[in-house]
C-alpha positions in Angstrom: -0.3 -0.4 0.2 3.4 2.4 0.5 3.3 5.2 -2.4 -0.7 4.1 -3.1 -2.5 7.4 -4.0 -5.2 9.0 -1.2 -8.0 9.7 -3.4 -7.3 5.6 -4.4 -7.4 4.6 -0.4 -10.5 7.2 0.4 -12.3 4.9 -2.9 -11.1 1.4 -1.1 -12.6 2.8 2.2 -16.1 3.8 1.4 -16.6 0.6 -0.8 -16.2 -1.1 2.3 -13.0 -2.8 0.1 -10.4 -1.3 3.2 -11.2 -0.3 6.3 -9.1 1.6 8.5 -8.3 0.1 12.2 -8.3 3.6 13.3 -9.6 7.3 12.3 -8.7 10.6 14.3 -10.9 13.3 14.2 -9.5 15.3 11.2 -10.1 12.2 9.1 -6.2 10.7 9.3 -6.3 6.9 8.4 -4.4 4.6 9.6 -4.5 0.7 8.9 -3.3 -2.7 10.5 -0.2 -3.8 8.8 -0.8 -7.3 9.5 -4.8 -7.4 8.6 -3.3 -5.5 4.8 -0.6 -7.9 4.5 -2.9 -10.7 5.0 -1.5 -12.4 8.3 -3.2 -12.9 11.5 -1.4 -11.9 14.8 -0.2 -15.7 15.5 1.2 -15.7 11.7 2.8 -12.6 11.3 6.7 -12.1 11.1 8.6 -10.5 14.2 10.7 -8.2 12.3 14.4 -7.6 13.6 16.3 -4.3 13.0 19.9 -4.6 13.8 22.5 -2.2 12.4 26.0 -1.2 13.1 28.1 2.2 11.8 30.8 1.2 9.6 31.6 -1.9 7.5 34.3 -2.3 10.5 32.1 -3.2 12.8 30.1 -6.1 9.9 31.3 -8.9 13.4 28.8 -6.8 15.7 26.2 -6.8 13.2 26.7 -10.1 12.8 26.6 -11.5 16.7 23.7 -8.8 16.7 21.6 -10.3 14.6 22.1 -14.0 16.4 21.5 -12.2 19.1 18.0 -11.4 18.1 17.0 -14.4 16.0 17.8 -16.6 19.3 15.6 -14.4 21.2 12.9 -14.7 19.3 13.4 -18.1 19.3 13.0 -18.7 23.0 9.6 -16.2 22.6 8.4 -18.5 20.1 8.4 -15.8 17.5 8.4 -16.8 13.6 11.1 -14.2 11.9 11.8 -12.6 8.8 15.2 -11.9 8.2 15.5 -8.9 5.4 19.2 -8.3 5.6 21.6 -5.2 4.1 25.3 -6.0 4.0 27.5 -3.6 6.4 
């Protein structure tokens, strides 16, 4: 939905095709990303974010990723790894 024209979103709302999760008093609409992507809360992946400041810290980035994946595994969360190398 990123990059979708607001007019298209309003049309989808008026037809009932896409209903916002909440709407502010001034009309700003907020959608539930897991609903838009077709995930139930249980099936939605947990996204983890790691970063380092320089290429020299690449080993730190690897450790961060390992720690986050281990934590998610302990919690029983399904993870999705999206990685751009440092």
